[in-house]
C-alpha positions in Angstrom: -3.6 -2.8 3.7 -1.9 -2.6 7.1 -3.7 -5.8 8.3 -2.1 -7.9 5.5 1.3 -6.2 5.5 4.2 -8.1 7.1 5.8 -6.6 10.1 8.4 -3.9 9.3 6.9 -3.3 5.9 7.0 0.3 4.6 3.6 1.4 3.3 3.1 4.4 0.9 -0.1 6.3 0.0 0.1 8.9 -2.8 -2.8 11.0 -4.0 -3.6 14.5 -5.3 -3.6 17.4 -3.0 -5.6 20.7 -2.7 -3.4 22.4 -5.3 -4.4 19.9 -8.0 -8.0 19.9 -6.9 -8.2 23.7 -7.4 -6.9 23.3 -10.9 -9.3 20.5 -11.7 -12.4 22.1 -10.3 -12.4 24.5 -13.2 -12.6 21.7 -15.8 -15.9 20.4 -17.1 -15.6 16.7 -16.1 -13.4 16.7 -13.0 -15.1 19.9 -11.8 -18.2 18.0 -10.9 -16.2 15.8 -8.6 -13.8 18.4 -7.1 -16.2 21.4 -7.1 -18.4 20.3 -4.2 -15.6 19.7 -1.6 -16.4 20.7 2.0 -12.9 20.2 3.2 -9.4 20.8 1.9 -7.6 17.8 0.5 -4.5 16.9 2.6 -2.6 13.8 3.5 -4.7 11.6 5.9 -2.1 11.4 8.6 -4.8 11.3 11.3 -6.1 8.1 9.8 -2.8 6.2 10.2 -3.4 3.7 13.0 -1.7 4.3 16.3 1.6 2.5 16.7 2.8 2.9 13.1 6.4 4.1 12.9 8.5 6.5 10.7 5.4 8.5 9.6 6.4 11.0 6.9 4.6 13.3 4.5 6.2 15.1 1.6 5.1 16.7 -1.7 6.0 15.0 -4.9 5.5 15.9 -8.6 6.1 19.6 -8.2 3.7 19.8 -5.3 0.8 18.2 -7.1 0.7 15.0 -5.0 1.3 14.1 -1.4 3.3 11.0 -0.4 2.5 9.6 3.0 4.8 6.8 4.2 5.0 4.8 7.4 6.2 1.5 8.6 4.3 -1.3 10.3 6.0 -2.1 13.6 7.7 -5.4 14.3 5.5 -7.6 16.5 6.7 -7.9 20.1 8.9 -11.0 20.5 8.4 -11.9 16.8 11.1 -13.7 15.0 11.6 -13.7 11.2 9.8 -16.7 9.7 11.5 -18.7 7.1 9.3 -19.9 4.2 7.7 -23.3 4.8 9.0 -24.6 1.4 12.5 -23.7 0.3 12.0 -25.6 -2.9 8.7 -26.6 -4.5 8.3 -30.3 -5.6 8.5 -30.9 -9.3 5.8 -32.8 -11.2 8.0 -35.8 -12.0 8.6 -36.3 -8.3 4.9 -36.6 -7.5 4.0 -40.3 -7.0 0.3 -39.6 -7.6 0.9 -38.7 -11.2 2.7 -41.9 -12.1 -0.6 -43.8 -12.5 -1.9 -41.3 -15.0 0.9 -41.7 -17.5 2.1 -38.2 -17.0 5.6 -39.4 -16.1 
């Protein structure tokens, strides 16, 4: 996700936390998944790559979920790139299609 994000992009990861897992481990279906945990569920802040900026964690949905946000840094010396095409060519302006009776 970070590799393909543009510089200065804010990324967000939201998932359930330990509070929800404790509720779900008592249910028949989800209990099979949540019942065998060896570690508590928490926001994976330690897995955010070094150099990310504005790292924040907060609880959402009445504490049932965590929301981890961070920003990919702007590359050193990078300038904002403008799109290669500001306007896409239209079909009728394509000379190759004239021979096929499309125009």
